[in-house]
C-alpha positions in Angstrom: -10.5 -14.3 -11.8 -8.5 -11.1 -13.0 -5.3 -9.3 -10.7 -7.7 -6.0 -11.1 -10.7 -8.0 -9.9 -9.0 -9.9 -6.8 -7.4 -6.0 -6.0 -11.2 -4.5 -6.2 -12.5 -7.2 -3.5 -9.4 -7.5 -1.3 -9.7 -3.6 -0.9 -14.0 -3.7 -0.8 -13.0 -6.4 2.3 -10.7 -4.1 4.1 -13.2 -0.9 3.7 -15.7 -3.3 5.5 -13.6 -3.3 8.6 -14.7 -1.0 11.2 -11.1 0.0 12.4 -9.5 0.6 8.7 -9.0 4.2 6.8 -7.4 4.3 3.5 -4.6 7.4 2.6 -2.7 8.4 -0.2 -3.0 10.0 -3.5 -5.8 9.6 -5.8 -8.0 8.0 -2.8 -11.0 10.3 -2.9 -10.1 11.6 -7.1 -9.4 9.6 -10.1 -5.6 9.7 -11.4 -4.1 6.3 -11.5 -4.5 2.6 -11.9 -4.7 2.0 -8.1 -8.0 4.4 -7.8 -10.2 2.2 -9.4 -9.8 -0.8 -7.0 -11.0 1.7 -4.0 -14.4 1.6 -5.5 -16.0 -0.6 -2.8 -14.1 1.6 -0.1 -16.9 4.0 1.6 -15.5 7.7 0.7 -15.7 8.6 4.3 -12.9 6.0 5.1 -10.5 7.8 2.2 -8.0 10.9 2.8 -6.5 12.3 0.2 -3.1 13.2 0.9 -0.7 15.8 -1.1 2.4 14.3 -2.4 4.2 14.2 1.0 5.2 10.5 1.1 7.2 10.7 4.6 4.3 13.2 6.2 2.0 10.3 4.7 4.2 7.3 6.5 4.0 9.5 9.7 0.4 10.1 9.6 -0.4 6.6 8.9 1.9 5.7 12.0 0.0 8.1 14.2 -3.2 6.5 13.0 -2.3 3.2 14.0 -1.1 4.5 17.6 -4.6 5.9 17.7 -5.9 2.3 17.2 -6.9 2.6 13.5 -5.7 0.1 10.9 -4.0 2.6 8.0 -3.8 1.1 4.8 -1.4 3.9 3.2 -1.0 3.5 -0.6 2.1 4.4 -2.5 1.5 4.2 -6.1 5.0 3.8 -7.0 7.6 1.9 -5.0 9.8 4.4 -6.2 7.8 7.0 -4.2 7.8 4.7 -1.1 11.4 5.5 -0.8 10.5 9.1 0.2 9.2 7.6 3.5 12.6 5.7 4.3 12.9 8.0 7.5 9.0 7.3 9.0 9.4 3.7 8.0 13.0 2.8 9.1 13.4 5.0 11.8 10.0 4.7 13.2 7.3 2.3 12.1 10.4 -0.6 11.7 11.4 0.3 15.6 7.4 0.6 16.9 5.7 -1.8 14.7 2.3 -0.9 14.9 -0.4 -2.2 12.4 0.1 0.0 9.1 -0.6 -1.8 5.9 1.7 -0.1 3.0 0.0 -1.0 -0.4 2.7 -0.3 -3.1 2.7 -1.3 -6.8 5.8 -1.4 -8.7 4.9 -0.1 -11.9 4.3 -1.7 -15.5 6.9 -1.2 -18.8 3.6 -1.9 -20.8 2.6 -0.7 -23.1 5.3 1.5 -22.9 8.2 2.0 -20.5 7.6 5.3 -18.5 11.7 5.4 -17.5 13.3 4.0 -14.3 10.9 6.5 -11.8 7.8 4.9 -12.5 9.0 1.0 -12.2 11.4 0.2 -9.7 11.5 -2.8 -7.3 13.3 -1.9 -4.1 11.8 -4.7 -2.0 14.8 -6.9 -2.0 17.0 -4.1 -0.6 14.2 -3.3 1.8 14.4 -6.9 3.8 18.1 -5.6 5.1 16.8 -2.2 6.3 13.5 -3.7 7.8 13.4 -6.1 10.8 9.6 -6.0 12.3 8.3 -5.1 8.8 7.4 -7.8 6.3 6.9 -7.9 3.0 4.2 -9.6 1.1 4.5 -10.2 -3.0 1.1 -10.5 -4.6 2.0 -12.6 -8.1 -0.9 -14.1 -8.7 -4.2 -13.1 -8.3 -5.8 -15.8 -6.1 -3.0 -14.7 -3.8 -4.4 -11.4 -3.4 -7.6 -11.5 -0.7 -5.5 -14.3 1.4 -2.3 -11.8 1.7 -4.6 -8.8 2.4 -6.1 -10.9 5.5 -3.1 -11.9 6.7 -1.4 -8.5 6.5 -4.9 -7.0 8.1 -3.9 -9.4 11.2 -0.4 -9.2 11.3 0.5 -5.5 10.1 3.4 -3.6 9.8 3.7 -5.2 6.3 4.7 -3.7 2.7 2.2 -5.4 0.0 3.9 -5.5 -3.2 1.5 -5.2 -6.2 2.6 -5.4 -10.1 1.8 -3.5 -12.8 2.3 -5.9 -15.5 0.0 -8.4 -13.9 -3.6 -6.4 -14.5 
């Protein structure tokens, strides 16, 4: 069981739930390493977003209020920083079921620079009181973590690009 295979299995399982919807960049069109993990998710459950991270989080919160469980995808944690207004001032204060899928980028085979591989999860713990943070460091933890996130959202699920 590889890290990638387990991510794909978890996304496929989430995609089979009647109330889930996936949104973010490269959810409908290839362009990053998270896209192939959505292979088992029906296209009609995917919303392609522009690069507007704060708006994406706001839409995710709205979808949750309307009864959906959004899996909102941020390919890099560095980009999640642009959604802090919605995350800290809204989702944390009115905790509705949003699953935030975020990746800490890999430094292998080449270091992409500081904009693509930051892990700010420890700092987020100080800002967030009602949004949990879950870490996926081992392949065998992935499906159980996403199953729990589905039941106990809101949660930020931190994936690691170097573990592929």
